[in-house]
C-alpha positions in Angstrom: 37.2 90.4 217.8 36.4 91.7 214.1 34.8 89.2 211.5 34.1 89.2 207.7 30.6 89.1 208.5 28.9 91.4 211.2 27.8 94.9 210.5 30.0 96.9 212.8 32.9 95.5 211.0 31.4 95.9 207.6 30.5 99.8 208.9 34.2 100.2 210.1 35.6 99.3 206.7 33.4 101.5 205.0 34.3 104.1 206.9 38.4 103.4 206.9 38.1 103.3 202.4 36.2 106.5 202.6 38.7 107.9 204.9 41.4 107.1 202.6 39.4 107.9 199.5 39.1 111.2 200.7 42.8 111.9 201.3 43.4 110.0 197.9 41.3 112.5 196.4 42.8 115.3 198.2 46.6 114.1 196.9 44.9 114.1 193.3 43.6 117.3 193.6 47.0 119.1 194.7 49.4 117.4 192.3 47.0 117.7 189.2 46.1 121.5 190.6 42.4 120.4 190.0 38.9 121.2 192.5 37.3 118.5 194.0 34.3 119.7 192.1 36.0 119.2 188.7 37.4 115.8 190.1 33.5 114.8 190.7 32.1 116.1 187.5 30.4 114.2 184.5 32.9 115.3 182.0 35.8 117.6 182.0 39.3 117.9 180.2 41.9 115.5 179.7 43.9 116.6 182.4 40.9 116.6 184.5 40.1 113.4 183.5 43.2 112.0 183.9 43.5 112.7 187.3 40.2 111.2 188.0 41.6 108.3 186.6 44.5 108.0 188.9 42.2 108.8 191.9 40.4 105.5 190.7 43.8 103.7 190.6 45.2 104.9 193.5 41.6 104.2 195.8 41.3 101.1 194.1 45.2 100.1 195.0 45.4 101.4 198.4 42.2 100.8 200.4 39.4 98.1 200.4 37.5 99.9 198.0 35.7 97.5 195.1 35.0 98.9 191.8 31.3 99.5 192.7 32.0 101.2 196.1 34.7 103.7 194.2 31.7 104.2 191.7 29.4 105.1 194.4 32.0 107.7 195.6 32.6 109.4 192.1 29.0 109.3 191.0 30.1 107.1 188.2 29.0 103.4 187.1 31.5 101.0 188.5 32.6 100.1 184.1 33.9 103.8 184.1 35.9 102.7 187.5 37.5 99.5 186.0 38.4 101.1 182.6 40.3 104.2 184.2 42.3 101.9 186.3 42.9 99.7 183.5 44.0 103.0 181.5 46.5 103.9 184.1 48.1 100.5 184.2 48.2 100.6 180.8 49.7 104.1 180.8 52.2 103.0 183.7 53.5 100.1 181.5 54.0 102.6 178.9 55.2 105.4 180.3 58.0 105.5 183.1 57.4 109.0 184.0 53.6 107.7 185.0 54.7 104.9 186.8 57.1 107.2 189.0 54.2 109.9 189.7 51.9 106.8 191.0 54.8 105.6 192.8 55.5 108.7 194.3 51.8 109.6 195.2 51.3 106.1 197.1 54.5 106.6 199.1 53.1 109.9 199.9 49.5 108.4 201.0 51.2 105.4 203.2 53.5 108.0 204.9 50.9 110.2 205.8 49.2 107.3 207.2 52.1 106.2 209.1 52.5 109.5 210.3 49.3 109.2 211.6 49.6 106.2 213.3 52.9 107.1 215.0 51.1 110.4 216.2 48.3 108.4 218.2 
């Protein structure tokens, strides 16, 4: 039985969202042709920054990760993650091609998880 408060459950959730984050970062790197190291760097080109913001957005929306947890994962402040997510949301509203790309990437993450679940 699991609960919101027991240490075992919190550790399990932490592991699950980190696995999801790793999977999402790998997908973002492949999609945008950037290296993982570039995505994790402090600075980068506009292309890398956009890819990083997409990763923030997808991790936030497809996992149980909080803004502070995502910030720790990327070695960024939580407010940077919040800003990046807001930027992607705004861009999705203004640019349908961005919304389609995010939707496609979300489906790819979900499809891979379903395949893994069925194989187990």
